[in-house]
TORLOFI-183476 format. One record per residue: x, y, z of N, C-alpha, C, O in turn; residue in three letters. Coordinates in steps of 0.1 Angstrom, whole numbers, plus 5000, padded with zeros to 4 digits. Layout:
residues N
XYZXYZXYZXYZAla/...
//
This chain:
residues 406
501049885001500150005003501150125000502250145006Unk/500750194993501450324990499950434993498850424989Unk/500650565003499950645007500650775006501750795012Unk/500050864999500651034995499851145007498751195007Unk/500651155014500551295022500551425019501651475021Unk/499651495013499851655010499451735023498351735028Unk/500551795028500151925036500852035036501452055026Unk/500852125045501652275043502052315056501652255066Unk/502852395057503552465070502852595073503452685078Unk/501552615069500952705076500152705088498952685088Unk/500952725097500452695112500752505111500552415103Unk/501352495127501852395124500952275124501252165121Unk/499652315128498452155128498452115115498251985116Unk/498552135105498152015091499151925091498851815090Unk/500751965093501951895094501751775102501651655100Unk/501651855115501551735128500251645127500051545134Unk/499551685119498251585117498651495106498151375104Unk/499551545097499951455088501151345093501351245086Unk/501751365103502751285106502251195115502851085116Unk/500951235124500251135134499651035121499850915122Unk/499051075113498550935105500050895097499450865087Unk/500650885095501850865087502050695097501850575095Unk/502550795110502650715122501650575126501850455130Unk/500650645124499650505126499550375113499250255114Unk/499850455103499450365091500950285090500950175085Unk/502050335093503250235095502950145110503550045110Unk/502450165118502350105127501550005122502149905122Unk/500449985118499849895114500149795106499949675107Unk/500849875094501249835082502749865080502949965073Unk/503949785087505149795079505649775067506749795063Unk/504549725060505149725045504649825036504949835024Unk/503949895042503450035035504350185036505050235044Unk/503850205024505050295019504150415022502950415018Unk/504650545031503850635032504650805028505350845037Unk/504450885016505050985018504651115021503651145015Unk/505151225031504551315033505251425028506451435028Unk/504451505021505151605009504251775016503151785020Unk/505451885016505152015023505052045006506052054999Unk/503552065002503152094990503552204984504152214973Unk/503052314991503752464985505152474985505652544976Unk/505752424992507152394990507452354980507952424972Unk/507052214977507352134961507052234951507852284944Unk/505752254950505052344938506052484936506552514925Unk/506252554949506652684949507452724960506852734971Unk/508552744960509552814975508752924976508152954987Unk/508753014966508553154967506653184972506253264981Unk/505953094965504853094969504753044988504253084998Unk/505452954985505252915003505652995015505153025026Unk/506953025009507253165018506053255022505553275033Unk/505453305005504653455012503253375016502353455021Unk/503053295016501553235024502053195037501753255048Unk/502853105037503453075054503653205063503153215074Unk/504653325056504853395060503853535066503753615076Unk/503253525053501453615052500753575066500353655074Unk/500653435068499953375078500353465089499653555095Unk/501553425093502353455103502153615107501653655118Unk/502553675099502653775102501053895100501054015102Unk/499953815097498853875099498253825111497753895120Unk/498353695112497953645128498553705140497953695150Unk/499853755141500853835154500353975149499854055158Unk/500354025138500054175141498954235134498854355135Unk/497954145124496654225123495654115122494954105112Unk/495554035133494353955137492953955129492453865124Unk/492454085130491154135128491054105114490154035109Unk/492554185104492254175092492354045084491754015074Unk/493453965091493253825086491853705090491753595084Unk/491053735101490053725106489253725091488853625084Unk/488953895087488153925078488553865064487653825057Unk/489753845060490053745048490153625051490553545042Unk/489853575063489253445065487953405059487753325050Unk/487153485067486053465061485153525052483853525052Unk/486053575041485753625028486153525019485453515009Unk/487153435022487553345015486553215020486853105017Unk/485553235026484353135029483153135017482353055016Unk/483353235012482253265001482853294988483953274985Unk/481753334980482353354965482753504968481853584971Unk/484153554968484953644969486153674958486453584950Unk/486653784956487853814949489053704958490153674954Unk/488653684968489953614976489653464970490553404965Unk/488653434971488253294968488353254957488553144954Unk/488153354948488853334932490053334932490553274923Unk/490853384939492253404938492753304940493553264932Unk/492353214951492853084958492653024947493553044939Unk/491752974942491252904932492052884922492752794919Unk/491953004916492953034901494152984905494552884898Unk/494953044918495953014917496652874920497852854917Unk/495552774927495852634926495752554917496452454916Unk/494652614908494452554891496052584885496552494879Unk/496452674886497552734879498952634883499852604875Unk/498952604894499752514900499752384901500752314904Unk/498452344899498052174898498952084889498951964891Unk/499652154878500452104869501552044877501851924875Unk/502452134888503352114893503352004904504451954908Unk/502251974908502251854913501751764909501451684918Unk/501551724894501551594889502651534888502551414892Unk/504051574884504751464887505251384899505651274899Unk/505051474909504951384924504151274923504651174926Unk/502951284919502151214921502351064909502350944912Unk/502551114897502850994889504250904895504350784896Unk/505151004896506250944898506050804914506450694915Unk/505350884923504950784937504250644932504550534934Unk/503050714924501950634923501350574935501550454938Unk/500550674942499750634954498750534950498650514938Unk/498150464958496950384961495950524965494750524961Unk/496250584971495350734980496050794983497150754987Unk/495450934980496351054986494851134998493651144998Unk/496151195006495051245017495751375016496951405013Unk/494851465020495251615020494751645034493651615038Unk/496051715042495551805054495751975055495752045066Unk/495752005042495552145040494552155026494352065019Unk/494052305025492852295016493452335001492752334991Unk/494552375000495152414990495752294980495852284968Unk/495952214991496752054984495551964981495851874974Unk/494051974986493251904981492951984971493051904961Unk/492652114966492252174956493152144944492752094934Unk/494252154946495352084935495151934926495051914914Unk/495051844938494851724935493451714927493351664916Unk/492451754934491151734924490951804915489851784909Unk/492251944910491851994901492351904887491951924876Unk/493251804891493851704885492851624880492651614868Unk/492151544891491651454891489951494882489451404876Unk/489351594882488151644876488651654863487851614854Unk/490151704857490351684845490651534839491151534828Unk/490451444845490451294844492551264840492951184832Unk/493251364848494451334845495351214859496451184861Unk/494151204866494751104875493251044880492151104878Unk/493450904886492350834891492650794904493050684905Unk/492650844913492950794925492250864939492150984940Unk/492050774947490950774957491650904968492650874974Unk/490851044969491151144976490451144986489251124986Unk/491251185002490751215019491251345018492351385016Unk/490251405021490451565026490251555045489351505050Unk/491451615053491151615066491051775071492051845069Unk/489951835077489751945078490451925095490351835104Unk/491052055094492152025107491752175116492652265119Unk/490452175118489552275126488352245127487952135121Unk/487452315135486252255143485052345136483952345142Unk/485252405125484252455115484552455099485552485094Unk/483652435095483952395081484352525072484452635078Unk/484552515060485352645055485052615035485652515030Unk/484652645031484652695016485852605005485952554994Unk/486552645014488152625007488352495007489252464999Unk/487852395012488252285018487352165009487652045009Unk/486052245000485452154995485352164978485152264971Unk/485652014975486152024960485151874952485051754957Unk/484851904944483751794937485051684937484551574941Unk/486451654934486651554935487551454946488151354945Unk/487051554957487351484971486351354971485251364966Unk/486651254976485851094976485351114989484051114990Unk/486051124999485751135017486251255025487451285025Unk/485351325033485851445042485951375055485151285058Unk/486851415063487251375078486851525083487251635078Unk/486051505092485351625095485551615117485351505122Unk/485751715124485651705136484451655147484451595157Unk/483451735138481751685148480951685140481151725129Unk/479651615147478651645136478051715133477251705125Unk/478451815141477551985138478351975125477451975116Unk/479651955119480152005108479951905097480151915086Unk/479451805101478451685088477551785082477551815070Unk/476551855094475351895090475552035080474852055070Unk/476852125085476952225079477952205062477952275052Unk/478652105065479152055050477852035039477852085028Unk/477051965044475951905038475252035034474752035023Unk/475052135041474052255038474752345024474252405015Unk/476652305028477252345017477452275004478352284996Unk/476352175001476352104992477151954989477251894978Unk/477651905001478651835004477551695004476451725008Unk/477951564999476651454998477651415013478851425015Unk/476051345024476351315036476951175035476751115046Unk/477451105026477950975025479250995021480150915021Unk/479351105018481351145019482051165033483151125035Unk/481251225043481451295054481751195064481151095065Unk/482851225073483251115088483651225095484351315092Unk/482751185107483051295118484151195127483651115135Unk/485251195125486151095130487351225139488251195146Unk/487051345136488051405144489351435135489551415123Unk/490251505143491851535140492551415141492051335149Unk/493451385135494351255135495651295147496451385144Unk/495651235159496551285167497851185168497751095159Unk/498851185176499851085177498950965185497850955190Unk/499850895185498550765189499250745209498850665217Unk/500250835212500850865226499750935234499650945246Unk/498751005224497751085232497050975240496850995252Unk/496750855235495450805239496150665253495450585258Unk/497450675255497950575265497850615275497750735275Unk/497950555288497750595301498850555312499250445315Unk/499150705318500350765325499950735336498750725338Unk/500950715347500450715363500750845368501650845375Unk/500250925366500051105370500951125380502051175378Unk/500651085394501551085402502951035403503751095410Unk/503350935397504750895393505551005385506651045388Unk/504851045372505051145366505251265369506051335363Unk/504251315382504551455391505751475396506551565395Unk/505951345404507251305412508251335405508851425409Unk/508651255394509451235390509651385378510451385368Unk/509151465380509351625373509851705384510551805382Unk/509551665394510051725413508651845411508851965410Unk/507351795410506451835411505551775423505851655426Unk/504251835433503551795441502551675434501651715427Unk/502651525436501351515431499951485437499251385434Unk/499651575446498851615452498051725450496851735453Unk/498951855444498351945439497751945425498051865416Unk/496652045422496252065408497352125402498152205408Unk/497452085388498352135377498052175369497452095361Unk/498352305365497452405351499152365339500352375343Unk/498652345327499852315318499052465308497952495304Unk/500752525307500052655297501052615284502152565286Unk/500652625275501152625263500752715248499752715240Unk/501752765247501552855236502652955228502653075227Unk/503352855224504852935221504952965204505753035197Unk/503752895201504052985183503653135184503653185173Unk/503353185191503053345191503453415200503153385211Unk/504053525199504153645210504853595222505153475223Unk/505253695232505753695242505253765255505353725266Unk/504753875252504053975265502853875265503053785273Unk/501953865260500853815260500453715269499353715276Unk/501453615268501453465275502253535288501953475298Unk/502753615289503353625303502053715309501953695321Unk/501453775305500453825314499453745313498353805314Unk/499353625311498353535310498753455323497953425332Unk/499953425322500853345332500453445344499953405355Unk/500753565344500653635358499353655363499053635375Unk/498653695355497353685357496653525365495853515374Unk/497253425359496953295363497353295379496653275389Unk/498853315378499453295397499053375403499453355415Unk/497953515402497753615412496153505420495653535431Unk/495953415412495253345420495253315436496353315441Unk/494253295443494753275454494753095460495253035470Unk/494153045449493852865450495252805449495952875442Unk/495552725453496552655456497152555441496252495436Unk/498152555435498252485422499752525420500452605426Unk/499952415410501352445405500952435385500152385377Unk/502252505385502452495366503152455359504152425366Unk/503252415345503952385340504052455325503252425316Unk/504852525325505252585311505852535298507052505298Unk/505252525288506252485277506052535268505052505262Unk/507052645262507252735249507652685240508152755231Unk/507652555237507752485222509452545216510452535223Unk/509452585208510752615201510952795202511952855199Unk/509952835206510052985209511253045221511253045234Unk/512253085211513653095224513253195231513253175243Unk/512953325226512553415231511553445244511753525254Unk/510453355241509653345251510153275264509853305276Unk/511053135258511353035272512753145275513253085285Unk/513353245273514453305277513953415288514553435299Unk/512553485281511853585288511553545304511853605315Unk/510553395300509953325312511353275322511053265334Unk/512753255319513653215328513853335337514053335349Unk/513953435327514453565337513553585348513753575360Unk/512353605341511153625350511053555359510553625368Unk/511153425363510953315373512553305379512653245390Unk/513053345376514253345383514753495389515953505392Unk/514153575391513753705394512753705404512853795414Unk/511553615404510653585416511253495425510753485437Unk/512053435421513053305429513953435441513753435453Unk/514453485435515453555443514953655448515753715455Unk/513553745447512953855457512353735463512953725474Unk/511753665462511053605476511953555485511753575497Unk/513153475479514153415490514253555497513353575505Unk/515053665495515453795501514053805509514353765520Unk/512853825509511753855516511753765527511753825538Unk/511753595525511753515534513153565543512953575555Unk/514153595539515653605548515053755560515153765572Unk/514453845553514353975557513253915570513353925583Unk/512553855564511453785575511653755591511253785603Unk/512753675584513553575597514153655604514353605616Unk/514553775601515653845606514754035612515254145615Unk/513954005612513354145611512554115628511654045631Unk/513354185638512754175651511454195652510954125662Unk/510354285644509354295649508154265640508054325629Unk/507254165644506554125630505454235621505054345623Unk/505354175613504954275601503154295603502454195606Unk/502654385602501354395600500354285591500854215582Unk/499454285594499054185583498654315569498754265558Unk/498354425571498054505562499254515550499254525538Unk/500254505558502054555550501954405544501954405532Unk/501754305550501854185545500754135530500954055522Unk/499954195531498754195518499254255511499054215499Unk/500054345511500354415498501554415492501954475481Unk/502554315504503554235495503054175482501954195477Unk/503954115477503854035460503453905470503653885482Unk/502853835464502753695471503853625463504353685454Unk/504153515465505153435463504353395451503053395450Unk/505253375440504853255427504453115428504953045437Unk/503553075420503052945424504652865422505652925419Unk/504652735422505552655418505152615401504052575396Unk/506652635393506452655382507752565376508952585380Unk/507452505367508252405361508152465344507252455336Unk/509652535340509752575326510452475315511652435315Unk/509652475307510152365298510252395283509352425276Unk/511452395279511452415258510752325253509652295258Unk/511152285245510452195231510552045238511652035243Unk/509851955239509651845245508951755231508051805224Unk/509251625229508151525224507351465233506451375230Unk/507551515246506551415255504951495257504251465266Unk/504751575249503551635250502351555257501551615265Unk/502151475254500751405257501251325274500551255281Unk/502351345277502951295291502351405298501551385307Unk/502851535294502451685303500951675305500451675316Unk/500151675292499151675290498351565302497351595309Unk/498951475301498251385312498351405329497551375338Unk/499151455329499751515339498751665349498551695360Unk/498651705339497551825338496451815342495851715338Unk/495651925352494051915355493452005342492451975335Unk/494452115340493752225332494952255320496152245323Unk/494652285308495452305295495252435292494252455285Unk/496252545295495652675289496452735280497552785283Unk/496052725268496652745253495752835243494652875246Unk/496252865232495352915219494552795214494952675217Unk/493652805207492352685205492652675188491952705179Unk/494252615187494152575176494052425174494752345181Unk/493252375163492952295160493552165165492752095171Unk/494952115162495552015167495751995180495651885185Unk/496152125186496152115204494952095211494852045223Unk/493852145200492452115208492351945210492051865218Unk/492751935197492451755193493051655205492551565212Unk/494751715203495151605215494751645233495051575242Unk/494251755234493451765245492151695250491851655261Unk/491351685238490251635237490551445241489951365249Unk/491651425233492151265233492551245246492451135251Unk/493351375253493651345269492651335277492951285288Unk/491351385274490251395282490451565288489451585296Unk/491351675287491751755293491051875290491151935279Unk/490351925305490452085302490652185294491852175292Unk/490052295287490852395284490552515286489452555284Unk/491652605293491352735293491752795280492852765276Unk/491052885272491852955258491753095262491053145271Unk/492453155253493153255253493553325238494153275228Unk/493153465239493253515221493453415210494453385203Unk/492053395211491753325198491753455188491453575190Unk/492453385176492953465163491253455157490553365161Unk/490753565147489553575143489853495133490953455129Unk/488553465128488453305117488053175123486953165128Unk/488953055122489452945125489252955139488152955144Unk/490552965148490752995161489353035169488852965178Unk/488853115166487453185172486153125168485153145175Unk/486153055157485352945154485352805164484452745169Unk/486652815163486752685175486652715189486452615197Unk/486752825193486552905206485152905207484752885219Unk/484252915198482852925201482252805203481252785210Unk/482852685194482452575195482952505210482052455216Unk/484052505214484552445227483852495238483352415246Unk/483752645240482952685248481352675252480752705262Unk/480852615239479752605241479452455239478252435238Unk/480152345239479952225243480552165258480452055263Unk/481252335265481152275276483152235280483552215291Unk/483852235270484852165271486252255272487352225270Unk/485752385275486552465276486152595285485052605289Unk/487152705286486452845294487752935288488852895286Unk/487053055285487553155278488453215288487953215299Unk/489853275289490553355297490953475288491253485276Unk/490653575296491153725290492453735298492953665307Unk/492653855291494153935302493554015311494354095317Unk/492454015314492154125323492054075337492853985338Unk/491454095350491454035363490353945360489953915371Unk/489653895352488253825349489453665351489453585361Unk/490453635340491453545341491453485355490953385358Unk/491953545362491953545376491053495386491153435396Unk/489953535378488753485387488253365383487953285392Unk/488153315370488053195361488953105370488453015377Unk/489853115368491153015374490852975388490752855392Unk/490753065394490053025410489352925410489552815414Unk/488052985405486752935405486852775399486152685402Unk/487952755389487952585381488652515393488252405397Unk/489752585400490752515410490052495421490452395427Unk/489152575427488452545440487252485441486852435452Unk/486552475428485452395426485652285416485352295405Unk/486352175421486752015415485851985406486151925396Unk/484552025410483451955402483151995388482651925379Unk/483752145389483452205376484252185365483852185354Unk/485652145369486852055360486251915354486251885342Unk/485751855366485351695364484051725354484151655344Unk/482951805352482251825344482451865330481551845321Unk/483851935329484651955315484951865307484751865295Unk/485751755319486251685316484951545310484751505298Unk/484251525319483251445315482651465300482651375291Unk/482251615298482251685284482651635274482051615263Unk/483651625278484851595264484751455262484451405252Unk/485051395272484851265269483651195261483651095255Unk/482651265264481651255260481351275241480851225231Unk/482151385245482651435226483351355218483151345206Unk/484251305224485451265215485051115211484351015216Unk/485851125197485450995188486650905187486850845177Unk/487650895200488250775201489750835193490250945195Unk/490250725184491650745181490950785165490250705159Unk/491350925160490850935144492050855135491750805124Unk/493250845139494050785129493450645127493050615116Unk/493450575138492450445133491450405127491150305121Unk/490550545128488950505120489650555107489150505097Unk/490650645103490850665088491750575085491750555073Unk/492650495092493450375083492250305080492150295068Unk/491150255086490350155080489350205068488850125059Unk/489050345069488650415058489350395046488850335037Unk/490450435047491750385037491950255031492550255021Unk/491550165034491650015031490150005022489949965011Unk/489150035033488149985022487750065009486950035000Unk/488550185012488450334999489550264987489350314976Unk/490650174989491550094978491050014975490950004962Unk/490349924982489949804979488449844970488349774960Unk/487749914973486749954962487250034948486450034938Unk/488250084948488750144938489450034930489350034918Unk/490149934939490449834927489549754921489849714909Unk/488349714929487049644921486449704911485849634902Unk/486449854911485849894901486649894890486149904878Unk/488149884893489049944881488949784873489449774862Unk/488549674880489149534877487549484864487549374858Unk/
//
C-alpha cells in the first residue's frame, strides 16, 4: 500500500496531523510506503514563503484583518477566486510527484493541497481516491471540492454544515483530527509528577502557547498565578526561544525576590502588620519551565487544565487526553470558531488578560466538580482514535477503487 499525504506548514497543525496519520499507518502496516509532502514548498518555494509568512504576520500583527480575509474566503469573493485560480495554475506542478510515486490513495490535510489534486482528478489526469481532512472545528468553502471522495471532520455539527454546502452526507466522516497514538496511552499521573519534581497532590495547570507572542502569554501567566487557589504550573514554550528566555528571567527574578523576603522576615525583630503583608507580592506558584518536548502527551496527562490558544491540533490532543481547556486570544477566523464550539460544548472556558482570568482560574481550581464536568463533556464528545478510523476507511476506499477498475 502506497499513501501520499499532502500537507503544508501554514500553522503547525496541518503537518502534525499528517505525521500522526503516517505513524499510525506504519504501525499497522510495516510494509506500507507513506510519503508526506510539503506541497506548497514543492510546487513553489516563493509561494510557500509568501503564504506561510503572510499567515504568521497577519495572525500576529493584524488578526482582525486576517479574520476578515478568512471569512471572505468562505464565500464567493475575489479572495476565494484568487485561491482557486492559483491552485488550478499550480496543479500541473504536483502532477509529476503523483505520477512518480503512484499512490493507492491521496490524503490532504490542507485545503490548497486538496484543491490542486482534485483539479487534476476532475480533468481526468489522475484516478486515485482522495481524502480531505479538515483540521479545525468549523467547515470552510476552500476545503470543498468535487473531486474529494471522503471528508474527515471534527464533529457531527460539521457534517450538517458540510451537507448544507452541497456535500453528500455519505462522503463525510466525523472521526476528528488525527493525533499521535501516545495521546491515547495511560500514564501514572502521580509518578510522572514526582519524577518532574512536582507535587502529585496539587492541581496542575499546563500552559502551552509557544507559537505566537511573548507579552500576551506572560500576562496570562501573571494573572493565573495571582489566584489565591493552591496549584502548580507547567509552562512549555515549544521552540520559541525568546519566550523561554523571557520566562526564565522572570521566574528567576521571582525566586530571588521571594528568597530575600523570606530572609528579611526571619531576621526582622518586629512582626509585620497583616495589612503590609497583604500589599506584598505573593510568592509565585511552583512553576516548571520547559522548552521543546516530544512528550507533550505525558504532560497533558499530568495536568488538570491546559491553557492554550484554540488551534485545531492542540484542541484535538486535549480532547484525546480528556483535558479541560482554558483558551485565550483566539485569532479571528478558524481559532475563534474553534473557541465558540468548545465553550458551547462545555469543553473549555475563555481566559482574558484582564482580572476575569484570575477569577475563572480560582473558580475552576476551587470547585473540582466544575473541572470534572468539563472532563465528562470532553469524554462524551471524543470520537476515539481518529487515525485508526481513517486507516480503516483508507483500506475500504482502496479496495473499492481496485474492484471498480477490474
